[in-house]
C-alpha positions as YAML, in Angstrom:
chain: A
units: angstrom
residues:
- id: 1
  name: MET
  ca: [-17.08, -15.31, -0.56]
- id: 2
  name: ARG
  ca: [-18.38, -11.74, -0.67]
- id: 3
  name: SER
  ca: [-16.27, -8.73, 0.26]
- id: 4
  name: THR
  ca: [-18.86, -7.58, 2.80]
- id: 5
  name: THR
  ca: [-18.31, -10.69, 4.93]
- id: 6
  name: ILE
  ca: [-14.62, -10.01, 5.54]
- id: 7
  name: PRO
  ca: [-13.81, -7.84, 8.59]
- id: 8
  name: ALA
  ca: [-11.68, -4.77, 7.90]
- id: 9
  name: LEU
  ca: [-8.20, -5.10, 9.35]
- id: 10
  name: LEU
  ca: [-5.74, -2.29, 10.04]
- id: 11
  name: THR
  ca: [-2.27, -2.47, 11.54]
- id: 12
  name: ALA
  ca: [-0.05, 0.58, 11.72]
- id: 13
  name: ALA
  ca: [3.14, 1.80, 13.37]
- id: 14
  name: ALA
  ca: [4.18, 5.45, 13.58]
- id: 15
  name: ILE
  ca: [7.61, 6.86, 14.41]
- id: 16
  name: ALA
  ca: [8.18, 10.58, 14.88]
- id: 17
  name: LEU
  ca: [11.65, 10.73, 13.35]
- id: 18
  name: CYS
  ca: [14.01, 8.38, 11.57]
- id: 19
  name: ALA
  ca: [17.56, 8.51, 10.34]
- id: 20
  name: VAL
  ca: [18.30, 9.27, 6.70]
- id: 21
  name: PRO
  ca: [19.91, 6.19, 5.09]
- id: 22
  name: ALA
  ca: [23.61, 6.39, 4.37]
- id: 23
  name: THR
  ca: [22.89, 6.30, 0.65]
- id: 24
  name: ALA
  ca: [21.13, 9.65, 0.92]
- id: 25
  name: ALA
  ca: [23.20, 11.30, 3.65]
- id: 26
  name: ALA
  ca: [26.62, 10.58, 2.17]
- id: 27
  name: ALA
  ca: [25.94, 11.61, -1.42]
- id: 28
  name: PRO
  ca: [26.54, 15.16, -2.69]
- id: 29
  name: ALA
  ca: [23.52, 16.80, -4.29]
- id: 30
  name: PRO
  ca: [23.85, 16.48, -8.08]
- id: 31
  name: THR
  ca: [21.98, 19.74, -8.73]
- id: 32
  name: ALA
  ca: [21.15, 22.90, -6.85]
- id: 33
  name: ALA
  ca: [17.54, 21.80, -6.63]
- id: 34
  name: ALA
  ca: [18.53, 18.79, -4.57]
- id: 35
  name: SER
  ca: [20.06, 20.97, -1.83]
- id: 36
  name: THR
  ca: [16.91, 23.06, -1.42]
- id: 37
  name: VAL
  ca: [14.93, 22.01, 1.62]
- id: 38
  name: THR
  ca: [11.36, 21.12, 0.69]
- id: 39
  name: GLU
  ca: [8.63, 22.78, 2.75]
- id: 40
  name: LEU
  ca: [6.59, 19.86, 4.06]
- id: 41
  name: PRO
  ca: [3.56, 19.61, 6.29]
- id: 42
  name: PRO
  ca: [4.15, 17.37, 9.33]
- id: 43
  name: LEU
  ca: [3.03, 13.77, 9.08]
- id: 44
  name: ASP
  ca: [-0.37, 13.14, 10.63]
- id: 45
  name: PRO
  ca: [-0.51, 9.49, 11.78]
- id: 46
  name: ALA
  ca: [-4.28, 9.60, 12.19]
- id: 47
  name: LYS
  ca: [-4.81, 10.80, 8.60]
- id: 48
  name: LEU
  ca: [-2.34, 8.28, 7.26]
- id: 49
  name: ALA
  ca: [-4.10, 5.44, 9.07]
- id: 50
  name: ALA
  ca: [-7.47, 6.72, 7.87]
- id: 51
  name: ALA
  ca: [-6.24, 6.83, 4.26]
- id: 52
  name: ILE
  ca: [-5.80, 3.06, 4.15]
- id: 53
  name: ALA
  ca: [-8.53, 2.10, 6.62]
- id: 54
  name: GLY
  ca: [-11.75, 0.29, 5.84]
- id: 55
  name: LEU
  ca: [-10.34, -2.48, 3.68]
- id: 56
  name: PRO
  ca: [-11.45, -4.79, 2.24]
- id: 57
  name: ASN
  ca: [-14.21, -2.94, 0.44]
- id: 58
  name: ASP
  ca: [-15.65, -3.19, -3.06]
- id: 59
  name: GLU
  ca: [-12.58, -1.46, -4.54]
- id: 60
  name: ALA
  ca: [-9.55, -3.00, -2.82]
- id: 61
  name: SER
  ca: [-8.73, -6.00, -0.66]
- id: 62
  name: GLY
  ca: [-5.62, -4.62, 1.03]
- id: 63
  name: ALA
  ca: [-2.96, -1.92, 1.08]
- id: 64
  name: LEU
  ca: [0.43, -1.14, 2.50]
- id: 65
  name: LEU
  ca: [2.10, 2.24, 2.98]
- id: 66
  name: GLN
  ca: [5.66, 3.13, 3.99]
- id: 67
  name: ILE
  ca: [7.02, 6.64, 4.56]
- id: 68
  name: ARG
  ca: [10.68, 7.34, 5.26]
- id: 69
  name: GLY
  ca: [12.94, 10.39, 5.48]
- id: 70
  name: SER
  ca: [14.20, 12.98, 7.93]
- id: 71
  name: ALA
  ca: [10.76, 14.66, 7.86]
- id: 72
  name: GLY
  ca: [9.27, 11.66, 9.66]
- id: 73
  name: CYS
  ca: [8.43, 7.99, 9.21]
- id: 74
  name: TRP
  ca: [5.24, 5.98, 9.27]
- id: 75
  name: GLN
  ca: [4.14, 2.60, 8.03]
- id: 76
  name: GLY
  ca: [0.96, 0.62, 8.06]
- id: 77
  name: THR
  ca: [-1.15, -1.99, 6.35]
- id: 78
  name: SER
  ca: [-4.87, -2.52, 5.94]
- id: 79
  name: GLY
  ca: [-7.15, -5.27, 4.74]
- id: 80
  name: VAL
  ca: [-6.21, -8.84, 3.95]
- id: 81
  name: ALA
  ca: [-3.56, -10.64, 1.92]
- id: 82
  name: ASN
  ca: [-5.93, -13.56, 1.37]
- id: 83
  name: VAL
  ca: [-9.69, -13.06, 1.18]
- id: 84
  name: HIS
  ca: [-10.37, -16.65, 2.23]
- id: 85
  name: THR
  ca: [-8.07, -16.94, 5.27]
- id: 86
  name: GLY
  ca: [-8.13, -13.30, 6.42]
- id: 87
  name: GLN
  ca: [-4.32, -13.24, 6.64]
- id: 88
  name: LYS
  ca: [-3.06, -9.69, 7.13]
- id: 89
  name: VAL
  ca: [-1.13, -7.79, 4.47]
- id: 90
  name: PRO
  ca: [2.61, -8.10, 5.25]
- id: 91
  name: GLN
  ca: [4.39, -4.75, 5.58]
- id: 92
  name: ASP
  ca: [7.35, -6.07, 3.59]
- id: 93
  name: GLY
  ca: [5.15, -7.97, 1.15]
- id: 94
  name: ARG
  ca: [6.21, -8.25, -2.47]
- id: 95
  name: PHE
  ca: [4.02, -7.02, -5.29]
- id: 96
  name: ARG
  ca: [3.97, -6.63, -9.06]
- id: 97
  name: ILE
  ca: [5.36, -3.13, -9.51]
- id: 98
  name: GLY
  ca: [4.12, -2.73, -13.10]
- id: 99
  name: SER
  ca: [5.43, 0.37, -14.83]
- id: 100
  name: MET
  ca: [7.78, 1.21, -11.97]
- id: 101
  name: THR
  ca: [9.93, -1.29, -13.90]
- id: 102
  name: LYS
  ca: [10.59, 1.57, -16.32]
- id: 103
  name: SER
  ca: [12.65, 3.36, -13.68]
- id: 104
  name: PHE
  ca: [14.90, 0.31, -13.41]
- id: 105
  name: THR
  ca: [15.16, -0.12, -17.19]
- id: 106
  name: GLY
  ca: [15.85, 3.58, -17.65]
- id: 107
  name: THR
  ca: [18.55, 3.50, -14.97]
- id: 108
  name: ALA
  ca: [20.19, 0.48, -16.61]
- id: 109
  name: ALA
  ca: [20.22, 2.35, -19.94]
- id: 110
  name: LEU
  ca: [21.73, 5.48, -18.35]
- id: 111
  name: GLN
  ca: [24.41, 3.33, -16.71]
- id: 112
  name: LEU
  ca: [25.33, 2.10, -20.18]
- id: 113
  name: VAL
  ca: [25.40, 5.71, -21.38]
- id: 114
  name: ALA
  ca: [27.77, 6.61, -18.54]
- id: 115
  name: LYS
  ca: [30.07, 3.74, -19.55]
- id: 116
  name: GLY
  ca: [30.10, 4.86, -23.19]
- id: 117
  name: LYS
  ca: [28.27, 1.75, -24.39]
- id: 118
  name: LEU
  ca: [25.08, 3.59, -25.36]
- id: 119
  name: ASP
  ca: [24.70, 6.98, -27.02]
- id: 120
  name: LEU
  ca: [21.58, 9.02, -26.30]
- id: 121
  name: ASN
  ca: [21.84, 10.77, -29.67]
- id: 122
  name: ARG
  ca: [22.20, 7.62, -31.76]
- id: 123
  name: THR
  ca: [19.13, 6.14, -33.36]
- id: 124
  name: VAL
  ca: [17.33, 2.92, -32.63]
- id: 125
  name: GLN
  ca: [17.81, 2.08, -36.29]
- id: 126
  name: SER
  ca: [21.60, 2.32, -35.96]
- id: 127
  name: TYR
  ca: [21.58, -0.24, -33.16]
- id: 128
  name: LEU
  ca: [18.80, -2.49, -34.46]
- id: 129
  name: PRO
  ca: [18.30, -1.96, -38.21]
- id: 130
  name: ASP
  ca: [15.54, -4.57, -38.49]
- id: 131
  name: LEU
  ca: [13.45, -3.75, -35.43]
- id: 132
  name: LEU
  ca: [11.36, -0.81, -36.69]
- id: 133
  name: PRO
  ca: [9.56, -0.60, -40.04]
- id: 134
  name: ALA
  ca: [11.69, 1.03, -42.74]
- id: 135
  name: GLU
  ca: [8.99, 3.70, -43.18]
- id: 136
  name: TYR
  ca: [9.54, 5.07, -39.66]
- id: 137
  name: PRO
  ca: [11.74, 8.17, -39.22]
- id: 138
  name: PRO
  ca: [14.96, 8.12, -37.16]
- id: 139
  name: ILE
  ca: [14.25, 7.74, -33.43]
- id: 140
  name: THR
  ca: [16.93, 8.41, -30.83]
- id: 141
  name: ILE
  ca: [17.62, 6.59, -27.57]
- id: 142
  name: ASP
  ca: [16.91, 9.84, -25.74]
- id: 143
  name: GLN
  ca: [13.46, 9.94, -27.30]
- id: 144
  name: LEU
  ca: [12.76, 6.41, -26.06]
- id: 145
  name: LEU
  ca: [13.78, 7.35, -22.53]
- id: 146
  name: THR
  ca: [11.53, 10.42, -22.51]
- id: 147
  name: TYR
  ca: [8.50, 8.88, -24.29]
- id: 148
  name: THR
  ca: [8.86, 11.31, -27.20]
- id: 149
  name: SER
  ca: [9.50, 8.74, -29.94]
- id: 150
  name: GLY
  ca: [6.03, 8.91, -31.49]
- id: 151
  name: LEU
  ca: [5.94, 5.13, -31.85]
- id: 152
  name: PRO
  ca: [2.48, 3.54, -31.91]
- id: 153
  name: GLY
  ca: [1.73, 1.39, -28.89]
- id: 154
  name: LEU
  ca: [0.25, -2.03, -28.34]
- id: 155
  name: ARG
  ca: [-3.44, -1.93, -29.18]
- id: 156
  name: ILE
  ca: [-4.58, -4.83, -26.98]
- id: 157
  name: ASP
  ca: [-6.26, -3.67, -23.77]
- id: 158
  name: HIS
  ca: [-4.28, -6.07, -21.57]
- id: 159
  name: LYS
  ca: [-6.05, -4.86, -18.43]
- id: 160
  name: ASP
  ca: [-9.49, -5.76, -19.74]
- id: 161
  name: PRO
  ca: [-10.68, -8.84, -17.77]
- id: 162
  name: ALA
  ca: [-12.19, -10.29, -20.94]
- id: 163
  name: TRP
  ca: [-8.69, -10.42, -22.47]
- id: 164
  name: PHE
  ca: [-6.48, -10.77, -19.39]
- id: 165
  name: LEU
  ca: [-8.17, -13.74, -17.72]
- id: 166
  name: PRO
  ca: [-7.85, -16.17, -20.65]
- id: 167
  name: HIS
  ca: [-4.42, -14.84, -21.70]
- id: 168
  name: ARG
  ca: [-2.59, -14.19, -18.42]
- id: 169
  name: PHE
  ca: [-0.38, -17.28, -18.71]
- id: 170
  name: ASP
  ca: [0.60, -16.71, -22.35]
- id: 171
  name: THR
  ca: [4.30, -16.28, -23.14]
- id: 172
  name: TRP
  ca: [5.19, -13.43, -25.49]
- id: 173
  name: THR
  ca: [8.46, -12.69, -27.25]
- id: 174
  name: PRO
  ca: [9.63, -9.09, -27.76]
- id: 175
  name: ARG
  ca: [9.37, -9.60, -31.52]
- id: 176
  name: GLN
  ca: [5.70, -10.54, -31.15]
- id: 177
  name: LEU
  ca: [5.10, -7.36, -29.14]
- id: 178
  name: PHE
  ca: [6.79, -5.19, -31.75]
- id: 179
  name: ASP
  ca: [4.81, -6.81, -34.55]
- id: 180
  name: LEU
  ca: [1.59, -6.10, -32.64]
- id: 181
  name: ALA
  ca: [2.55, -2.45, -32.21]
- id: 182
  name: PHE
  ca: [3.98, -1.66, -35.64]
- id: 183
  name: TYR
  ca: [1.82, -3.69, -38.00]
- id: 184
  name: GLU
  ca: [-1.89, -4.18, -38.55]
- id: 185
  name: ASN
  ca: [-3.34, -6.61, -41.10]
- id: 186
  name: GLY
  ca: [0.07, -6.80, -42.75]
- id: 187
  name: GLU
  ca: [0.36, -3.02, -43.15]
- id: 188
  name: VAL
  ca: [2.70, -0.67, -41.27]
- id: 189
  name: TYR
  ca: [0.82, 1.16, -38.54]
- id: 190
  name: PRO
  ca: [1.39, 4.95, -38.69]
- id: 191
  name: MET
  ca: [3.47, 6.89, -36.17]
- id: 192
  name: ASN
  ca: [1.54, 8.90, -33.59]
- id: 193
  name: PHE
  ca: [3.60, 12.07, -34.17]
- id: 194
  name: THR
  ca: [6.98, 13.30, -35.39]
- id: 195
  name: PRO
  ca: [9.69, 12.11, -32.98]
- id: 196
  name: GLY
  ca: [10.68, 14.68, -30.37]
- id: 197
  name: THR
  ca: [7.61, 16.91, -30.76]
- id: 198
  name: GLN
  ca: [5.26, 15.46, -28.12]
- id: 199
  name: GLN
  ca: [5.30, 13.12, -25.12]
- id: 200
  name: ASN
  ca: [3.11, 10.03, -25.02]
- id: 201
  name: TYR
  ca: [3.33, 7.72, -22.02]
- id: 202
  name: GLY
  ca: [3.10, 4.00, -22.72]
- id: 203
  name: ASN
  ca: [5.03, 0.75, -22.74]
- id: 204
  name: ILE
  ca: [6.35, 0.74, -26.28]
- id: 205
  name: ASP
  ca: [9.30, 3.11, -25.75]
- id: 206
  name: TYR
  ca: [10.70, 1.03, -22.91]
- id: 207
  name: LEU
  ca: [10.04, -2.24, -24.71]
- id: 208
  name: VAL
  ca: [12.21, -0.98, -27.57]
- id: 209
  name: LEU
  ca: [14.73, 0.29, -25.00]
- id: 210
  name: GLY
  ca: [14.93, -3.23, -23.56]
- id: 211
  name: ALA
  ca: [15.80, -4.57, -27.01]
- id: 212
  name: VAL
  ca: [18.51, -1.93, -27.43]
- id: 213
  name: ILE
  ca: [20.01, -2.81, -24.05]
- id: 214
  name: GLU
  ca: [20.16, -6.45, -25.11]
- id: 215
  name: LYS
  ca: [21.85, -5.51, -28.39]
- id: 216
  name: VAL
  ca: [24.64, -3.45, -26.81]
- id: 217
  name: THR
  ca: [25.25, -5.87, -23.92]
- id: 218
  name: GLY
  ca: [24.71, -9.15, -25.74]
- id: 219
  name: ARG
  ca: [22.72, -10.39, -22.73]
- id: 220
  name: PRO
  ca: [19.11, -10.31, -21.46]
- id: 221
  name: TYR
  ca: [18.09, -6.80, -20.42]
- id: 222
  name: GLY
  ca: [17.32, -8.12, -16.93]
- id: 223
  name: ASP
  ca: [21.00, -8.90, -16.42]
- id: 224
  name: ALA
  ca: [21.81, -5.20, -16.74]
- id: 225
  name: ILE
  ca: [19.31, -4.48, -13.96]
- id: 226
  name: ARG
  ca: [20.63, -7.28, -11.76]
- id: 227
  name: ASP
  ca: [24.28, -6.33, -12.26]
- id: 228
  name: GLY
  ca: [23.84, -2.56, -12.08]
- id: 229
  name: ILE
  ca: [21.07, -2.17, -9.50]
- id: 230
  name: ILE
  ca: [19.76, -5.24, -7.69]
- id: 231
  name: ARG
  ca: [23.07, -6.77, -6.60]
- id: 232
  name: PRO
  ca: [24.95, -3.55, -5.71]
- id: 233
  name: LEU
  ca: [22.01, -2.34, -3.59]
- id: 234
  name: HIS
  ca: [21.31, -5.79, -2.09]
- id: 235
  name: LEU
  ca: [17.66, -5.67, -3.14]
- id: 236
  name: THR
  ca: [16.71, -9.10, -1.84]
- id: 237
  name: ALA
  ca: [12.99, -8.86, -2.70]
- id: 238
  name: THR
  ca: [13.41, -7.46, -6.22]
- id: 239
  name: THR
  ca: [13.27, -9.74, -9.26]
- id: 240
  name: VAL
  ca: [13.03, -9.64, -13.03]
- id: 241
  name: PRO
  ca: [10.81, -12.75, -13.32]
- id: 242
  name: GLY
  ca: [10.85, -13.50, -17.05]
- id: 243
  name: THR
  ca: [8.35, -16.34, -17.59]
- id: 244
  name: ASP
  ca: [7.99, -17.15, -13.87]
- id: 245
  name: THR
  ca: [4.30, -16.69, -13.05]
- id: 246
  name: LYS
  ca: [4.66, -16.69, -9.24]
- id: 247
  name: ILE
  ca: [5.32, -14.03, -6.61]
- id: 248
  name: HIS
  ca: [7.78, -15.76, -4.30]
- id: 249
  name: GLY
  ca: [8.05, -14.78, -0.65]
- id: 250
  name: PRO
  ca: [5.53, -12.88, 1.49]
- id: 251
  name: HIS
  ca: [2.89, -11.05, -0.52]
- id: 252
  name: ALA
  ca: [-0.76, -10.05, -0.70]
- id: 253
  name: ASN
  ca: [-2.77, -11.79, -3.39]
- id: 254
  name: GLY
  ca: [-4.36, -9.92, -6.23]
- id: 255
  name: TYR
  ca: [-8.02, -10.52, -7.08]
- id: 256
  name: GLU
  ca: [-10.70, -9.54, -9.56]
- id: 257
  name: LEU
  ca: [-14.08, -9.11, -7.89]
- id: 258
  name: GLN
  ca: [-16.94, -10.62, -9.89]
- id: 259
  name: ALA
  ca: [-20.51, -9.33, -10.17]
- id: 260
  name: ASP
  ca: [-21.78, -12.17, -7.97]
- id: 261
  name: GLY
  ca: [-19.38, -11.22, -5.15]
- id: 262
  name: SER
  ca: [-16.89, -14.03, -5.83]
- id: 263
  name: TYR
  ca: [-13.18, -13.50, -6.39]
- id: 264
  name: VAL
  ca: [-10.86, -14.66, -9.16]
- id: 265
  name: ASP
  ca: [-7.31, -14.96, -7.82]
- id: 266
  name: ILE
  ca: [-5.09, -13.24, -10.41]
- id: 267
  name: THR
  ca: [-1.85, -13.20, -8.38]
- id: 268
  name: ASP
  ca: [-0.14, -15.63, -10.75]
- id: 269
  name: ALA
  ca: [0.48, -14.30, -14.26]
- id: 270
  name: ASN
  ca: [3.10, -14.48, -16.99]
- id: 271
  name: PRO
  ca: [4.65, -10.98, -17.25]
- id: 272
  name: THR
  ca: [6.28, -11.34, -20.67]
- id: 273
  name: TYR
  ca: [3.65, -9.12, -22.31]
- id: 274
  name: GLN
  ca: [4.97, -6.30, -20.11]
- id: 275
  name: TRP
  ca: [8.66, -7.30, -20.41]
- id: 276
  name: SER
  ca: [11.15, -4.42, -19.94]
- id: 277
  name: ALA
  ca: [8.34, -1.90, -19.42]
- id: 278
  name: ALA
  ca: [6.38, -3.44, -16.53]
- id: 279
  name: GLU
  ca: [7.35, -7.00, -15.51]
- id: 280
  name: MET
  ca: [9.24, -6.64, -12.22]
- id: 281
  name: ILE
  ca: [8.41, -7.60, -8.62]
- id: 282
  name: SER
  ca: [9.67, -5.79, -5.51]
- id: 283
  name: ASN
  ca: [8.64, -4.57, -2.05]
- id: 284
  name: ALA
  ca: [8.50, -1.25, -0.21]
- id: 285
  name: PRO
  ca: [11.91, -1.44, 1.56]
- id: 286
  name: ASP
  ca: [13.70, -2.33, -1.68]
- id: 287
  name: LEU
  ca: [11.95, 0.37, -3.71]
- id: 288
  name: ASP
  ca: [12.80, 3.00, -1.11]
- id: 289
  name: ARG
  ca: [16.44, 1.92, -1.18]
- id: 290
  name: PHE
  ca: [16.48, 2.03, -4.99]
- id: 291
  name: LEU
  ca: [14.85, 5.46, -5.27]
- id: 292
  name: THR
  ca: [17.10, 6.92, -2.57]
- id: 293
  name: ALA
  ca: [20.25, 5.60, -4.26]
- id: 294
  name: LEU
  ca: [19.07, 6.73, -7.68]
- id: 295
  name: MET
  ca: [18.13, 10.28, -6.73]
- id: 296
  name: SER
  ca: [21.20, 10.83, -4.54]
- id: 297
  name: GLY
  ca: [23.63, 9.91, -7.29]
- id: 298
  name: LYS
  ca: [24.74, 6.51, -6.04]
- id: 299
  name: LEU
  ca: [23.72, 4.64, -9.19]
- id: 300
  name: LEU
  ca: [24.66, 7.19, -11.85]
- id: 301
  name: PRO
  ca: [27.29, 9.89, -12.36]
- id: 302
  name: ALA
  ca: [26.17, 13.51, -11.90]
- id: 303
  name: ARG
  ca: [25.47, 14.12, -15.60]
- id: 304
  name: GLU
  ca: [23.19, 11.10, -15.95]
- id: 305
  name: THR
  ca: [21.57, 11.72, -12.55]
- id: 306
  name: ALA
  ca: [20.61, 15.20, -13.70]
- id: 307
  name: LEU
  ca: [18.84, 13.71, -16.72]
- id: 308
  name: LEU
  ca: [16.34, 12.04, -14.39]
- id: 309
  name: PHE
  ca: [14.90, 15.47, -13.63]
- id: 310
  name: GLN
  ca: [15.09, 17.01, -17.11]
- id: 311
  name: ILE
  ca: [11.67, 17.04, -18.75]
- id: 312
  name: PRO
  ca: [11.28, 17.72, -22.48]
- id: 313
  name: ASP
  ca: [9.63, 21.04, -23.24]
- id: 314
  name: VAL
  ca: [6.87, 19.54, -25.36]
- id: 315
  name: PRO
  ca: [3.10, 19.07, -25.03]
- id: 316
  name: LEU
  ca: [1.48, 15.80, -24.07]
- id: 317
  name: TYR
  ca: [0.08, 13.78, -26.95]
- id: 318
  name: GLU
  ca: [-3.69, 14.28, -26.89]
- id: 319
  name: GLY
  ca: [-3.16, 16.11, -23.59]
- id: 320
  name: ASP
  ca: [-5.52, 19.09, -24.17]
- id: 321
  name: GLY
  ca: [-2.68, 21.57, -23.69]
- id: 322
  name: ALA
  ca: [-0.95, 19.79, -20.81]
- id: 323
  name: ARG
  ca: [2.85, 19.69, -20.88]
- id: 324
  name: ALA
  ca: [5.29, 16.81, -20.55]
- id: 325
  name: TYR
  ca: [5.99, 15.59, -17.01]
- id: 326
  name: LEU
  ca: [8.30, 12.60, -17.52]
- id: 327
  name: GLY
  ca: [12.08, 12.68, -17.49]
- id: 328
  name: HIS
  ca: [14.52, 9.84, -18.17]
- id: 329
  name: GLY
  ca: [12.88, 7.15, -16.03]
- id: 330
  name: LEU
  ca: [11.25, 9.34, -13.36]
- id: 331
  name: ALA
  ca: [8.14, 11.52, -13.39]
- id: 332
  name: ARG
  ca: [7.46, 14.88, -11.79]
- id: 333
  name: LEU
  ca: [4.47, 14.28, -9.51]
- id: 334
  name: ALA
  ca: [2.90, 17.36, -7.95]
- id: 335
  name: ALA
  ca: [0.55, 16.99, -4.97]
- id: 336
  name: GLY
  ca: [-0.68, 20.41, -3.91]
- id: 337
  name: ASP
  ca: [2.38, 22.53, -3.19]
- id: 338
  name: VAL
  ca: [4.66, 19.52, -2.74]
- id: 339
  name: VAL
  ca: [6.62, 18.17, -5.71]
- id: 340
  name: PHE
  ca: [7.69, 14.54, -5.69]
- id: 341
  name: TRP
  ca: [9.80, 12.59, -8.17]
- id: 342
  name: GLY
  ca: [9.11, 8.94, -8.75]
- id: 343
  name: LYS
  ca: [6.99, 6.50, -10.68]
- id: 344
  name: THR
  ca: [3.64, 4.78, -10.45]
- id: 345
  name: GLY
  ca: [2.83, 1.29, -11.64]
- id: 346
  name: ASP
  ca: [-0.28, -0.77, -12.20]
- id: 347
  name: ARG
  ca: [-0.95, -4.43, -12.87]
- id: 348
  name: PRO
  ca: [-4.19, -6.37, -12.44]
- id: 349
  name: GLY
  ca: [-4.57, -6.74, -8.68]
- id: 350
  name: TYR
  ca: [-1.87, -4.17, -7.84]
- id: 351
  name: ASN
  ca: [-1.76, -0.36, -7.96]
- id: 352
  name: ASN
  ca: [1.50, 1.10, -6.65]
- id: 353
  name: GLY
  ca: [3.78, 4.09, -6.42]
- id: 354
  name: MET
  ca: [7.16, 5.28, -5.20]
- id: 355
  name: ALA
  ca: [8.08, 8.93, -4.86]
- id: 356
  name: ALA
  ca: [10.37, 11.29, -2.98]
- id: 357
  name: THR
  ca: [10.92, 14.99, -2.59]
- id: 358
  name: ARG
  ca: [14.04, 16.16, -4.40]
- id: 359
  name: ASP
  ca: [15.95, 16.47, -1.10]
- id: 360
  name: LEU
  ca: [14.75, 12.98, -0.02]
- id: 361
  name: THR
  ca: [13.31, 14.29, 3.25]
- id: 362
  name: ARG
  ca: [10.01, 12.57, 2.51]
- id: 363
  name: ARG
  ca: [9.84, 9.30, 0.60]
- id: 364
  name: VAL
  ca: [6.78, 7.14, 0.09]
- id: 365
  name: VAL
  ca: [6.09, 3.68, -1.30]
- id: 366
  name: PHE
  ca: [2.60, 2.18, -1.42]
- id: 367
  name: SER
  ca: [0.80, -0.78, -2.90]
- id: 368
  name: VAL
  ca: [-2.97, -1.19, -3.14]
- id: 369
  name: ASN
  ca: [-4.56, -4.54, -4.01]
- id: 370
  name: THR
  ca: [-7.26, -3.42, -6.41]
- id: 371
  name: LEU
  ca: [-10.31, -5.58, -7.12]
- id: 372
  name: HIS
  ca: [-11.11, -4.16, -10.57]
- id: 373
  name: MET
  ca: [-8.43, -4.06, -13.26]
- id: 374
  name: GLY
  ca: [-8.37, -1.40, -15.91]
- id: 375
  name: GLY
  ca: [-9.89, 2.05, -15.72]
- id: 376
  name: SER
  ca: [-8.14, 5.40, -16.10]
- id: 377
  name: GLU
  ca: [-8.71, 6.76, -12.59]
- id: 378
  name: GLN
  ca: [-6.63, 5.95, -9.54]
- id: 379
  name: PRO
  ca: [-8.40, 3.92, -6.84]
- id: 380
  name: LYS
  ca: [-9.91, 6.10, -4.11]
- id: 381
  name: VAL
  ca: [-7.58, 4.60, -1.50]
- id: 382
  name: THR
  ca: [-4.60, 5.61, -3.65]
- id: 383
  name: GLN
  ca: [-5.96, 9.15, -3.90]
- id: 384
  name: LYS
  ca: [-6.35, 9.23, -0.12]
- id: 385
  name: ILE
  ca: [-2.78, 8.00, 0.38]
- id: 386
  name: ILE
  ca: [-1.37, 10.75, -1.86]
- id: 387
  name: ALA
  ca: [-3.44, 13.42, -0.13]
- id: 388
  name: ALA
  ca: [-2.41, 12.27, 3.34]
- id: 389
  name: VAL
  ca: [1.29, 12.03, 2.46]
- id: 390
  name: ALA
  ca: [1.27, 15.53, 0.92]
- id: 391
  name: GLY
  ca: [-0.74, 17.00, 3.79]
- id: 392
  name: LEU
  ca: [-3.81, 17.69, 1.66]
- id: 393
  name: ALA
  ca: [-6.25, 15.47, 3.56]
...
């Protein structure tokens, strides 16, 4: 079936105002910045609907968008959840959140810090003496959380269809992932830079962080997320799937569009290659609840909450002069004059994001079902969503 034969579908609902959830309203601001009211353009329902309209097209099969906060609410979906049946994208549909998993893993680590079970200034080597090559310099837990470790990353392009399609059901152990990152042809692979001197975004820091969490808790890292986040917040659509290849519950399928116009359904996949860096599944309501609780200090004490917004004063690795933008599990995301805090995530078939202004007056979660995995640029529909939410469109 070709994408041009599927009619574009759009459903949307707009609400002028909505109540701030109790998790945001009841919590004291952990920093002065949180109490500053963000200047926001009003929501424009027509522009929001236009941002996700016209799907399916040659780039994406469907999308969902949810906006919450005292500055106004809006939600809508576009396109199809199934290219063969034409089923609409469910507003509460679950999706592979990809690297948004890092915000959960980082929060679990900071909860252990708050309990005195993990020390930000201790080294990975002190917790796990045999995990890193002996040639590597000391690397602290804080450097893992802020992507400033200098560790080399996995060198397989796991979003290349030529690799992903034949390998998407493979099961990987963390030890296999570390061996891939740290060794090549039996030799130790060199560090990217001296720890603490630059910031380099990737999976490796949070994969190692997952191993550290397991060491100090004596349990799978996912248990720390379930016990510290999922169960307390009653996140009923959020899972740490392990080797489970399915997305259970309502969801839009992910596809890879072929040159002949046919689709390969890539919804099912084994997420162990992504593990503690990018394996989780969730939906928009759950992610909004998580981000609201996290930023308002419901999940962490004030000291650890403040760390979410502290960005190392270092340059980006190979960033052409750009500076670091990632804190301890959250990123500073500027859109025009509006600054959001949150995280993006990408898996084959799914491009997503969650973000909120520091005062939580505007919060957004979106998921776009991309038809072409890989690539360094955001899909055009994602760019349109960001522009419309920030009032730039």
